[in-house]
MILO-997105 format. One record per residue (C-alpha): z, x, y. Coordinates in steps of 0.02 Angstrom, whole numbers, plus 50000, padded with zeros to 5 digits. Last residue first. Layout:
BEGIN
ZXY;...
This chain:
BEGIN
488985046051216;487945038651358;488985026151455;488235008851483;489834999251456;489204993351287;488855011651246;490645016351285;491325002551174;490135007251033;490745025251041;492565019551041;492245009050886;491305022950797;492665035650834;494035023650779;493165019450615;492815037650572;494595043050617;495335028750516;494235032850366;494675051350374;496515046850394;496445036950231;495395049150129;496545063750165;495795074450026;497335072949915;497355054049944;495585052949878;494005050749983;493415033850048;492715018849955;492035004950065;491874986050047;493334984749927;493734973749775;492664984249656;493714999449704;495204991549615;494214990049453;493485007549470;495255014349478;495915020949643;495915039749675;494445038249796;495475026249901;494885008549927;494375001950098;494264983850152;493494979250320;493724960450346;495344960850245;495744947650115;494894954949961;495724971749996;497414963450017;497174953749855;496774969849762;498194980249836;499434977249694;498094984549580;498315000749673;497305011349797;497435004049971;496685003050146;496574986850244;495654982550405;495794966350504;494894959250656;493824946850560;495464939250499;495824934050677;497414940350762;498494927550854;500094937050815;500874923050711;499244920350619;499064938850587;500814939550513;500454924850398;498854933350337;499784949750313;501124941250207;499834932350100;498794948050078;500294958450024;500554945949885;501754931749841;500994917949733;502504915949620;503954926749679;503684944949630;503704954149464;503324972649476;502904982249318;502875000949290;502055011049153;501905029649118;500805044049173;501055041749359;501395023849410;500375010449323;500134993249396;500644975449358;500904960749475;501784947149382;501884929649311;502784931749144;502024928248972;503134940348875;501694944548756;500634950048905;502044961748955;502074969448781;500194972148783;500284980248954;501634992348895;500624997048742;499115001048851;500125009848987;500855021448857;502735021548837;503705037248886;504845028749010;504715009749010;505045003149185;505254984949235;505524979949416;506074962649473;505644956749648;506294947949802;507914942549718;508954926749692;510694930749624;511594932749456;510184938649344;510504957249368;512354953749341;511984945949172;510894960849127;512414971949155;512574984049301;512065001949344;511975004949533;510485015149595;510275021749773;508505021349841;507225035349825;506775030049649;505705040349532;506465057449562;507535058249405;507095045449271;507795028149313;509625024649276;510105010049161;510144991149183;509804993649367;510414986349532;509344994449665;509684999849845;511114994249958;510444977050008;509924973949828;508284976049736;508174971549552;508004983149404;507634982649218;507444998849121;506574996848953;507454997748784;507374979048746;505514977648787;504914960948716;506594952048735;507084961248893;505494955048977;505834936848935;507674938248986;507254946449151;505894933849192;506954918549154;508444925349251;507544931449407;507824916149519;506584918549660;506524926249833;505444926649989;506074936050141;505414933350316;505894940350486;506904954850417;507554964950565;507264983150607;507884999150688;509525000250591;510284988150715;508854983250834;508414993550988;507265004950888;506134989950851;505244986050689;504964968050637;505024966150449;504104955650320;504804954650143;504044946949985;502324954150023;502214967749891;504054972449913;503784977250096;502694971950244;502994981050409;502844975950590;502864983050765;503914997050837;504555012950753;502915017950672;502805036550706;502145040450533;503795048750490;504635032650545;503555021850433;503845033350285;505735033550312;505725014350324;504795011350160;506145017250039;507555007350121;506454991950143;505814990649965;504204998749913;502694988549860;501904992850025;501024986050179;501324997750327;500614989550483;499614997650623;499274985350766;497944993750874;498484998851050;497265013451053;498745025551049;499285018150882;497645024250806;497875041750876;499655042350807;499025036250638;497755050350641;499055063550682;500265058050546;498945056750410;498145073250463;499805082450453;499985076850273;501365065050222;502455070850079;503095061249927;502455074549804;501695060149706;500355056949836;500595049950011;499615039050132;498555030150002;499255034049828;500955027549879;500925019850054;499725005250080;499025003550255;498634987550351;497624989450513;497744974550631;496554971950778;496934961350931;497964975551008;496484987351019;495084995350920;493534985550870;493344977450700;491924982550583;490224974450614;489414967050459;488024972450341;488804989850332;487655004550374;488645010250526;490225011250419;489385022850294;488715034050433;490455035850507;491105039150332;489885053550309;490405060950476;492255059350430;491945067950263;491015082250348;492435084350473;493665085650328;492615099450249;492575108950414;494455107050438;494755113250261;495115100250129;496755100950035;496725110649870;495955102549715;496305089749578;498015084649647;498905075449507;499385057249537;497805047549499;497295056949343;495885046249273;495075040349433;494465055549529;493055053549654;491895067949698;490975066249863;489095068949874;488785052449964;490305041950009;490355025649914;489935008749988;490724995549877;489944979549810;491064964249800;
């Protein structure tokens, strides 16, 4: 899939989690939005309109937030403007529920839907529900075979599985890497119950060596690097963000031609292939960008809100013109 890149915009691939420059000024941001509006107009297909029959799926880490775990003012304001059009805005993340909910709430997403654990969990958000949500689908698998295979090739790595109270871990993660509570247990206890995903973390190991070890284990997985080290997610066979979003769209009566997705990681590839308008972040790798129709600016330059602003402005302009209003 060929990608439309922004003209005269620097993209940073090699250091995905270190801010390469200060935030954009308002004038610089406006220039990016204008360039994206032009890019969207030049597409060989018509992007979705705004409204309740359109679904916008947004990744979290590397898309809405960088490694400082903060949401910019532009992200929050643009999501609010998108929600105000009636469009279905859905967080689609590799995070578990307890780590994803604070992001959704800070974005103003207290009603609607959310996809967690790379598609293994789908939630309905509603402030009237206990905790503000209910799990409407959860896909699990028996983790024993995977955990034993990974532990054999990487005996010193951290193994973790999600639990209702956070993560069960073979040893603590490095400080700051997990928002959820951690409970250290034995490998046998990690294998005891069906789970939505298994996480493997090898502090200090290069991504290349880590990838080679995982390949030797022969497990079915979704693999992506976090920061300067290596992180592996193993989900139930065939489970992806795309699959969960497709099922959600079917239940809501939303056509695939009315979908938009924005992401940056290798766990977003299927989602980008699935969406009608797929957008990769400027901090994504070239390989991930190859799965998208459009490449926006980086997370540090508010590439996601810039894309949403450009799309919304174009869609509203087209709507006014169709009604005979000069804009």
